[in-house]
MIDREN-561346 format. One line per field, with one value per residue (C-alpha): chain; residue number from 1; x, y, z; residue in one letter. Coordinates in Angstrom, 1 decimal, decimal comma. Layout:
kette <- A|...
nr <- NUM|...
px <- X|...
py <- Y|...
pz <- Z|...
rest <- A|...
END
This chain:
kette <- A|A|A|A|A|A|A|A|A|A|A|A|A|A|A|A|A|A|A|A|A|A|A|A|A|A|A|A|A|A|A|A|A|A|A|A|A|A|A|A|A|A|A|A|A|A|A|A|A|A|A|A|A|A|A|A|A|A|A|A|A|A|A|A|A|A|A|A|A|A|A|A|A|A|A|A|A|A|A|A|A|A|A|A|A|A|A|A|A|A|A|A|A|A|A|A|A|A|A|A|A|A|A|A|A|A|A|A|A|A|A|A|A|A|A|A|A|A|A|A|A|A|A|A|A|A|A|A|A|A|A|A|A|A|A|A|A|A|A|A|A|A|A|A|A|A|A|A|A|A|A|A|A|A|A|A|A|A|A|A|A|A|A|A|A|A|A|A|A|A|A|A|A|A|A|A|A|A|A|A|A|A|A|A|A|A|A|A|A|A|A|A|A|A|A|A|A|A|A|A|A|A|A|A|A|A|A|A|A|A|A|A|A|A|A|A|A|A|A|A|A|A|A|A|A|A|A|A|A|A|A|A|A|A|A|A|A|A|A|A|A|A|A|A|A|A|A|A|A|A|A|A|A|A|A|A|A|A|A|A|A|A|A|A|A|A|A|A|A|A|A|A|A|A|A|A|A|A|A|A|A|A|A|A|A|A|A|A|A|A|A|A|A|A|A|A|A|A|A|A|A|A|A|A|A|A|A|A|A|A|A|A|A|A|A|A|A|A|A|A|A|A|A|A|A|A|A|A|A|A|A|A|A|A|A|A|A|A|A|A|A|A|A|A|A|A|A|A|A|A|A|A|A|A|A|A|A|A|A|A|A|A|A|A|A|A|A|A|A|A|A|A|A|A|A|A|A|A|A|A|A|A|A|A|A|A|A|A|A|A|A|A|A|A|A|A|A|A|A|A|A|A|A|A|A|A|A|A|A|A|A|A|A|A|A|A|A|A|A|A|A|A|A|A|A|A|A|A|A|A|A|A|A|A|A|A|A|A|A|A|A|A|A|A|A|A|A|A|A|A|A|A|A|A|A|A|A|A|A|A|A|A|A|A|A|A|A|A|A|A|A|A|A|A|A|A|A|A|A|A|A|A
nr <- 1|2|3|4|5|6|7|8|9|10|11|12|13|14|15|16|17|18|19|20|21|22|23|24|25|26|27|28|29|30|31|32|33|34|35|36|37|38|39|40|41|42|43|44|45|46|47|48|49|50|51|52|53|54|55|56|57|58|59|60|61|62|63|64|65|66|67|68|69|70|71|72|73|74|75|76|77|78|79|80|81|82|83|84|85|86|87|88|89|90|91|92|93|94|95|96|97|98|99|100|101|102|103|104|105|106|107|108|109|110|111|112|113|114|115|116|117|118|119|120|121|122|123|124|125|126|127|128|129|130|131|132|133|134|135|136|137|138|139|140|141|142|143|144|145|146|147|148|149|150|151|152|153|154|155|156|157|158|159|160|161|162|163|164|165|166|167|168|169|170|171|172|173|174|175|176|177|178|179|180|181|182|183|184|185|186|187|188|189|190|191|192|193|194|195|196|197|198|199|200|201|202|203|204|205|206|207|208|209|210|211|212|213|214|215|216|217|218|219|220|221|222|223|224|225|226|227|228|229|230|231|232|233|234|235|236|237|238|239|240|241|242|243|244|245|246|247|248|249|250|251|252|253|254|255|256|257|258|259|260|261|262|263|264|265|266|267|268|269|270|271|272|273|274|275|276|277|278|279|280|281|282|283|284|285|286|287|288|289|290|291|292|293|294|295|296|297|298|299|300|301|302|303|304|305|306|307|308|309|310|311|312|313|314|315|316|317|318|319|320|321|322|323|324|325|326|327|328|329|330|331|332|333|334|335|336|337|338|339|340|341|342|343|344|345|346|347|348|349|350|351|352|353|354|355|356|357|358|359|360|361|362|363|364|365|366|367|368|369|370|371|372|373|374|375|376|377|378|379|380|381|382|383|384|385|386|387|388|389|390|391|392|393|394|395|396|397|398|399|400|401|402|403|404|405|406|407|408|409|410|411|412|413|414|415|416|417|418|419|420|421|422|423|424|425|426|427|428|429|430|431|432|433|434|435|436|437|438|439|440|441|442|443|444|445|446|447|448|449|450|451|452|453|454|455|456|457|458|459|460|461|462|463|464|465|466|467|468|469|470|471|472|473|474|475|476|477|478|479|480|481|482
px <- 35,0|36,7|36,3|34,5|31,5|31,1|28,8|26,6|26,3|25,5|22,8|21,3|21,3|19,3|16,8|16,4|17,4|16,5|18,0|20,3|22,3|23,1|19,6|20,0|16,7|13,3|12,0|10,6|7,6|6,6|6,4|5,3|6,5|4,9|6,2|3,5|3,6|5,1|3,0|5,2|4,2|7,4|6,8|9,4|11,2|13,2|14,4|17,5|19,4|23,0|24,6|22,7|21,2|17,8|14,9|12,5|10,2|9,7|7,5|8,2|11,8|12,7|11,0|13,3|13,6|15,7|18,1|19,3|22,3|22,1|24,0|27,0|27,2|28,5|30,9|32,2|32,5|34,6|36,8|37,5|38,1|40,6|42,4|43,8|42,5|45,8|45,8|45,5|43,0|43,5|40,3|39,9|37,8|35,2|35,0|34,3|32,0|30,1|27,3|23,9|23,9|22,6|23,1|25,0|28,7|31,4|33,0|36,0|38,1|39,7|43,3|42,6|44,1|42,3|43,0|40,6|39,5|38,5|36,6|34,7|33,7|32,4|30,3|29,0|28,2|27,4|26,6|29,1|28,5|31,9|33,6|31,9|33,2|36,7|36,5|35,3|38,3|40,6|39,5|38,8|40,0|36,5|33,0|31,8|34,2|33,5|29,8|30,4|32,5|29,7|27,2|29,5|30,3|26,6|26,0|28,8|27,0|23,8|22,1|19,8|18,0|20,7|22,3|24,5|25,5|27,1|28,8|26,6|23,0|22,0|18,9|19,2|16,5|19,0|20,3|18,2|18,4|16,0|15,6|16,9|19,9|20,8|20,5|23,1|25,5|24,9|25,6|28,9|30,0|29,9|32,7|35,0|36,1|37,1|33,5|32,2|34,5|33,1|29,4|28,2|30,0|27,9|30,7|34,1|36,6|38,6|41,7|43,1|44,4|46,5|43,5|41,4|42,8|39,9|38,6|35,5|33,0|30,9|27,7|25,8|22,3|20,9|18,4|18,0|21,7|21,3|20,3|18,9|16,6|13,0|13,6|16,5|16,6|18,7|19,8|20,7|24,4|24,8|23,3|22,9|20,2|19,1|16,7|15,9|12,6|12,2|13,3|11,8|13,4|15,4|17,2|19,5|20,0|21,8|20,7|21,9|20,3|21,2|23,8|21,3|22,2|19,6|19,6|16,5|16,0|13,1|12,6|10,3|9,0|7,1|8,0|9,4|8,1|11,6|12,4|9,0|9,0|12,6|11,8|8,7|10,8|13,4|10,8|9,2|12,5|13,8|10,5|9,9|13,3|16,7|19,9|21,2|24,6|23,9|27,5|31,0|33,3|36,2|34,1|33,4|36,6|37,8|40,9|41,0|43,9|45,3|46,9|48,2|48,4|52,0|53,2|49,9|50,2|48,7|51,3|50,3|50,6|49,6|46,3|44,1|41,7|38,2|35,5|32,8|34,3|32,8|30,4|27,0|24,1|20,4|17,4|14,7|11,5|12,2|12,0|13,0|15,0|18,1|19,8|18,7|20,6|22,1|25,1|25,9|29,2|29,6|33,3|35,4|38,1|40,7|40,9|43,4|45,9|46,1|44,0|43,6|42,7|39,0|38,2|35,0|35,7|32,4|29,1|27,5|23,8|22,3|18,9|16,6|13,8|14,1|13,9|16,9|17,9|21,0|23,4|26,8|30,0|33,0|36,2|39,9|41,9|45,1|46,7|48,6|50,2|50,9|54,3|57,2|59,9|62,3|59,8|59,1|62,9|63,1|60,2|61,8|65,1|63,3|61,3|64,6|66,2|63,1|63,3|67,0|66,3|63,5|65,7|68,5|66,0|64,7|68,3|69,1|66,1|66,9|70,5|69,3|67,0|69,8|72,1|69,3|68,6|72,3|72,7|69,7|71,1|74,5|72,9|70,8|73,8|75,8|73,1|72,9|76,7|76,6|73,9|75,9|79,0|76,9|75,6|79,2|80,3|77,5|78,1|81,8|81,1|78,7|81,2|83,8|81,4|80,6|84,2|84,9|82,1|83,2|86,7|85,4|83,3|86,3|88,5|85,9|85,6|89,3|89,5|86,5|88,2|91,4|89,8|88,0|91,1|92,9|90,0|90,1|93,7|93,2|90,5|92,5|93,6|97,2|98,6|99,2|95,6|94,4
py <- 24,5|27,9|31,0|32,7|30,5|31,7|34,7|32,3|29,9|32,8|33,9|30,5|30,5|33,7|32,4|29,1|29,8|26,3|24,4|21,6|19,7|17,1|16,3|17,5|19,2|19,7|22,9|25,3|27,6|31,0|31,4|33,9|34,3|35,2|36,7|35,1|31,5|29,6|27,5|24,5|21,9|19,8|16,5|17,3|20,6|22,3|25,8|26,1|29,0|28,3|29,9|28,3|25,2|26,2|24,9|27,6|25,5|21,8|19,7|16,0|16,9|13,4|11,4|9,2|10,4|9,8|12,8|12,6|14,9|16,9|13,8|15,5|18,0|15,2|14,2|17,8|17,9|14,7|15,9|19,2|17,4|14,9|16,8|20,0|21,9|21,5|17,7|15,8|13,1|10,7|9,1|5,3|3,4|2,7|6,3|7,5|4,7|3,6|6,1|6,0|6,8|10,3|11,4|14,5|14,6|16,8|14,1|13,3|10,7|7,6|8,5|12,2|14,2|17,1|19,1|18,6|22,2|21,5|18,4|20,2|23,0|20,3|18,9|22,2|23,8|20,8|18,0|15,8|12,2|10,8|13,7|12,4|8,9|10,3|12,0|8,8|6,8|9,7|9,8|6,1|4,0|2,9|4,2|1,4|2,4|6,1|5,5|3,9|6,9|9,3|7,5|7,4|11,1|12,0|10,2|12,2|15,4|14,2|12,6|9,7|8,7|8,7|5,9|6,5|3,8|6,0|9,4|11,0|10,3|8,2|6,2|3,2|2,0|1,9|5,4|7,8|10,7|13,4|17,1|17,7|15,5|17,3|20,6|19,4|18,4|21,8|23,6|21,8|22,7|26,3|25,8|25,4|28,7|26,9|25,9|29,4|30,8|28,4|28,0|31,4|31,1|30,6|30,0|28,3|27,2|24,0|24,5|21,8|18,7|15,7|14,2|17,3|19,9|22,3|24,4|23,2|26,0|25,2|27,1|26,8|25,2|26,7|29,3|31,2|32,3|33,5|37,2|36,6|33,8|34,3|32,4|34,5|35,3|38,2|36,9|33,4|32,6|29,0|25,5|22,3|21,0|17,4|15,4|11,8|10,4|8,7|11,6|14,3|17,8|18,2|21,4|22,8|26,5|29,1|32,7|35,6|38,9|41,4|39,1|36,1|33,1|30,4|27,0|25,7|22,0|20,8|17,3|15,6|18,7|18,9|21,3|24,6|24,0|23,5|27,1|28,6|26,6|27,6|31,3|31,1|29,5|32,3|35,0|33,5|33,2|36,6|38,3|36,7|35,8|37,2|35,5|36,9|36,5|35,3|35,3|35,9|32,9|35,2|36,7|33,3|31,5|29,5|27,6|24,0|22,2|19,2|16,3|12,9|10,0|8,7|6,2|6,5|10,3|13,1|15,1|18,6|19,1|22,7|24,4|24,7|27,4|26,3|28,2|27,7|26,6|29,7|32,6|31,3|32,4|31,7|32,4|34,4|36,0|39,5|42,1|39,7|41,4|39,2|41,5|39,3|36,2|34,3|31,9|29,0|27,2|23,6|22,6|20,3|21,7|19,3|16,7|14,0|14,2|13,8|16,7|17,6|21,0|21,0|18,3|18,8|19,6|21,0|22,6|26,0|26,5|29,7|30,8|33,7|34,7|31,3|29,3|27,3|28,4|26,3|24,0|24,5|22,4|24,0|22,9|23,1|25,7|23,9|20,5|18,7|15,4|12,6|12,4|11,6|9,1|11,9|13,7|10,5|10,0|13,6|13,0|9,8|11,6|14,5|12,1|10,3|13,6|14,5|11,2|11,7|15,2|14,0|11,2|13,8|16,0|13,0|12,0|15,6|15,8|12,5|13,6|16,8|14,9|12,5|15,4|17,0|13,7|13,2|16,7|16,2|12,9|14,3|17,2|14,9|12,7|15,7|16,8|13,3|13,3|16,6|15,2|12,1|14,2|16,3|13,2|11,9|15,1|15,1|11,5|12,2|15,2|13,1|10,4|12,9|14,4|11,0|10,0|13,2|12,6|9,1|10,4|12,9|10,2|7,9|10,7|11,6|8,0|7,6|10,6|9,4|6,0|7,7|9,9|7,1|5,0|7,9|8,3|4,6|4,8|7,6|5,6|2,4|1,8|1,4|-1,3|1,1|2,1|-1,4
pz <- -132,1|-132,3|-130,1|-132,9|-132,3|-128,7|-129,5|-131,5|-128,5|-126,2|-128,6|-128,5|-124,7|-124,8|-127,3|-125,6|-121,9|-120,7|-123,6|-122,5|-125,1|-122,5|-121,3|-117,7|-117,2|-118,6|-120,3|-117,7|-118,1|-116,7|-113,0|-110,3|-106,8|-103,5|-100,2|-98,1|-96,9|-99,8|-102,1|-103,0|-105,5|-105,1|-103,5|-100,9|-100,0|-97,3|-96,7|-94,4|-93,0|-94,2|-91,2|-88,4|-90,0|-88,9|-90,9|-92,0|-94,1|-94,4|-96,7|-96,3|-95,8|-94,5|-97,2|-99,3|-102,9|-106,0|-106,2|-109,8|-110,4|-107,2|-106,0|-107,5|-104,6|-102,4|-105,2|-105,3|-101,4|-101,2|-104,1|-102,3|-99,0|-100,5|-103,3|-104,6|-107,6|-109,3|-109,0|-112,3|-113,1|-116,0|-117,1|-117,3|-119,8|-117,1|-116,0|-119,6|-120,8|-117,7|-118,1|-119,7|-123,5|-124,0|-120,4|-119,5|-120,4|-121,9|-124,2|-122,1|-123,8|-122,3|-121,2|-121,2|-118,3|-116,7|-113,5|-110,6|-111,1|-114,7|-113,7|-110,9|-113,3|-115,7|-112,9|-111,6|-115,0|-117,3|-114,7|-116,6|-115,5|-116,7|-114,8|-111,6|-112,3|-112,7|-109,3|-107,7|-109,1|-108,2|-104,5|-103,7|-106,7|-107,8|-108,1|-105,7|-102,9|-103,5|-103,2|-99,8|-98,9|-99,9|-97,8|-94,7|-95,1|-95,4|-92,1|-90,5|-91,5|-89,9|-92,9|-91,7|-94,8|-97,5|-99,5|-102,5|-105,0|-107,7|-108,0|-110,6|-109,6|-112,5|-111,5|-109,2|-106,9|-104,0|-104,7|-102,6|-100,2|-98,7|-99,1|-95,6|-96,0|-99,3|-97,4|-94,9|-97,7|-99,5|-96,2|-95,7|-99,2|-98,2|-95,8|-98,8|-100,3|-103,5|-104,0|-103,2|-105,9|-108,5|-107,6|-108,9|-112,3|-115,4|-117,9|-118,1|-120,8|-120,6|-122,6|-125,0|-123,3|-124,3|-126,1|-127,1|-129,4|-129,1|-126,2|-124,4|-123,7|-120,6|-119,9|-116,7|-116,6|-113,4|-114,8|-111,5|-112,0|-115,5|-115,7|-119,2|-118,2|-117,2|-113,9|-112,9|-109,1|-108,3|-104,9|-106,1|-105,8|-106,8|-106,9|-108,8|-111,1|-111,6|-113,7|-114,5|-115,7|-112,3|-110,1|-112,3|-111,6|-108,5|-107,5|-104,8|-104,8|-102,6|-102,2|-100,1|-99,1|-96,4|-94,9|-94,6|-96,7|-97,4|-99,0|-100,8|-101,9|-103,9|-105,2|-107,7|-109,5|-112,8|-115,6|-114,2|-110,7|-109,3|-110,1|-109,1|-105,8|-105,0|-105,7|-103,4|-100,7|-100,9|-100,9|-97,8|-96,0|-96,7|-96,0|-92,6|-91,0|-90,4|-89,4|-86,1|-84,7|-81,1|-79,9|-81,2|-80,7|-79,7|-76,8|-75,2|-74,4|-71,4|-70,3|-69,3|-67,6|-69,3|-67,4|-68,1|-65,7|-65,4|-62,8|-61,0|-60,7|-62,8|-64,7|-65,7|-69,5|-69,8|-70,6|-73,7|-74,9|-75,6|-77,5|-80,1|-83,4|-85,1|-84,4|-83,5|-85,7|-85,3|-87,5|-85,8|-86,9|-88,1|-85,3|-82,5|-79,8|-79,3|-76,7|-73,8|-74,9|-72,0|-72,3|-70,0|-70,5|-69,3|-69,3|-67,1|-64,9|-66,4|-69,1|-70,0|-72,8|-75,8|-76,9|-80,6|-82,1|-82,8|-80,2|-78,4|-74,7|-73,4|-74,5|-74,4|-74,0|-75,4|-74,2|-75,0|-72,7|-70,9|-74,2|-75,3|-78,8|-79,3|-77,6|-79,2|-78,8|-77,3|-79,0|-78,2|-80,1|-79,1|-79,4|-76,6|-77,2|-74,8|-73,0|-75,2|-74,2|-73,6|-71,3|-69,5|-68,9|-67,7|-65,3|-64,0|-63,5|-61,8|-59,7|-58,7|-57,9|-55,9|-54,0|-53,3|-52,1|-49,9|-48,6|-47,9|-46,1|-44,1|-43,2|-42,3|-40,1|-38,5|-38,0|-36,4|-34,2|-33,3|-32,4|-30,3|-28,6|-28,0|-26,6|-24,4|-23,3|-22,6|-20,8|-18,7|-18,2|-17,1|-14,8|-13,3|-13,0|-11,2|-8,9|-8,3|-7,6|-5,2|-3,5|-3,3|-1,8|0,7|1,5|1,9|4,1|6,1|6,5|7,5|10,0|11,2|11,5|13,3|15,6|16,2|16,8|19,3|20,9|21,1|22,4|25,0|26,0|26,2|28,4|30,4|30,9|31,7|34,2|35,7|35,8|37,4|39,9|40,7|41,2|43,7|45,5|45,6|49,2|49,8|51,8|54,5|54,7|55,0
rest <- M|K|K|R|F|L|P|F|L|M|A|L|S|L|I|F|P|T|F|S|A|F|G|E|E|T|V|P|E|N|T|T|T|T|T|S|S|P|S|V|T|A|E|T|A|V|L|M|D|A|A|S|G|E|I|L|Y|D|K|N|A|D|Q|K|M|F|P|A|S|I|T|K|L|M|T|I|L|L|A|L|E|H|G|E|L|T|D|E|I|T|F|S|H|N|A|V|Y|D|I|E|P|G|S|A|H|I|A|I|Q|E|G|E|T|L|T|L|E|Q|V|L|R|A|I|I|L|R|S|A|N|E|A|S|N|G|V|A|E|Y|V|D|G|S|V|E|E|F|A|K|H|M|T|A|R|A|K|E|L|G|A|K|N|T|N|F|V|N|A|N|G|L|H|D|E|N|H|Y|T|T|A|Y|D|M|A|L|I|A|K|E|L|L|T|H|E|E|Y|R|N|M|M|S|E|R|Y|Y|E|I|Q|P|T|N|K|Q|T|E|I|R|Y|L|H|G|Q|H|Q|M|L|N|P|N|A|I|Y|Y|Y|E|D|A|T|G|G|K|T|G|F|T|S|E|A|L|N|T|L|V|T|Y|A|E|R|D|G|M|E|L|I|A|V|V|M|K|C|N|G|A|D|H|Y|T|D|T|A|A|L|F|D|Y|G|F|A|N|Y|E|S|V|K|L|I|S|A|A|D|H|T|A|T|V|K|V|T|E|P|Y|R|D|K|P|V|E|R|G|T|I|T|V|S|P|A|A|D|V|Y|H|T|L|P|K|G|T|D|A|S|A|V|N|V|E|M|D|I|P|K|S|I|E|A|P|V|T|A|G|Q|T|V|G|T|M|K|I|T|L|N|G|E|T|L|K|T|V|D|L|V|S|K|D|A|I|D|V|L|S|D|A|E|K|E|E|L|D|A|S|A|L|T|G|K|L|K|K|A|G|I|V|I|G|I|L|L|V|I|F|I|I|I|L|C|I|T|R|F|I|G|Y|Q|N|Y|K|K|R|Q|A|R|R|R|R|R|A|A|A|M|Q|E|Y|E|M|Q|N|N|R|Q|E|H|H|G|Y|R|H|R|R|D|R|N|N|A|N|K|R|R|K|P|T|R|R|N|R
END
């Protein structure tokens, strides 16, 4: 097919706006919309605020349903989470031929190599089933393993009633989900800028490949994105269609107006009801609600100390900054005064390493007029690892040095105490010595006095005896006197 046929194809799309060469959807009919409470004929439906995740409308949103090709939104999500748009995918025999005859495809050949970006465009615009199989094998090696991956990832997002068994949504009794679970998946896709850049496009060309010499011209099937279609919705920005005879029409659509972004999911619709129901949901949401930024993440931060136990002691590892992962939005009825929002942060004073960026550390409760609007996780903006071997060695060396210092201080204190005690002892000894010397001197003086007294007494007695003797001699009669 040459480029000169492009105007002819575009003309066909204008004449038959719902025509699908690949059997993706049924032919829609005229529709009307309403701005009052929505009248929805779909068996299940949900309207979600894409920013806050708030549910604005719910009709059997948790009822298990066959999704058909809106399944591919999860396939796209895992592809973006595990690959780069420039990655190449070479299609196997199973990827190409393991699809139902007559189901949606873009005639990819066995052994043909396409980039991941080309494959995703084929899924978004033409709902190509073999392209979805190629993504499954590219991410997880097989469709079976990829399906398990899809289900596990859906549960991580909060899906409770979803089980995928293939990557494309072809009918299987065990392949089911809900309107609410699909809204969660669609909401997560919006976090990928690559998807936002692709979801609104209505046309793409795949250049010749190693197996295809001609350009593939891909036209989008979502009629709410086509300005020339009767179901065009001016605020619609993207989405995914789906149809099987068991699931009937299913549809996921994004729309944005005045800064408010909504996600509408409708399942098991007849005829063009998937478009009319979706338009009614959007009209209802935009007319009655507005998405309000409750808080800015940058304005609500806190620091938390990080420690790590080592040798039975906590080692300080630094501090981390915690805050909400993003600005916090909430859907409120139009005209609600949100100026009285109150915020309560619940965070620990310290946590143990390791800490990873994005790790939940605490919570924030947001209330308005006494009513709790949201409880938001507070996450770490920083990462702190556990102690390395070098750091442990440094700590051990520092601890040893500290112990040696403490030992030196203790020894120094003991030495000072010893010197003081020695000085006191010497002082007391000297005082005692002085007292003993004084006592000796007193005893010596006393002895000397005593001896002197004795000497005086002895001398006095000698003189007394001498005088007595002399007196006796004088009294002794002589022979003559006798």
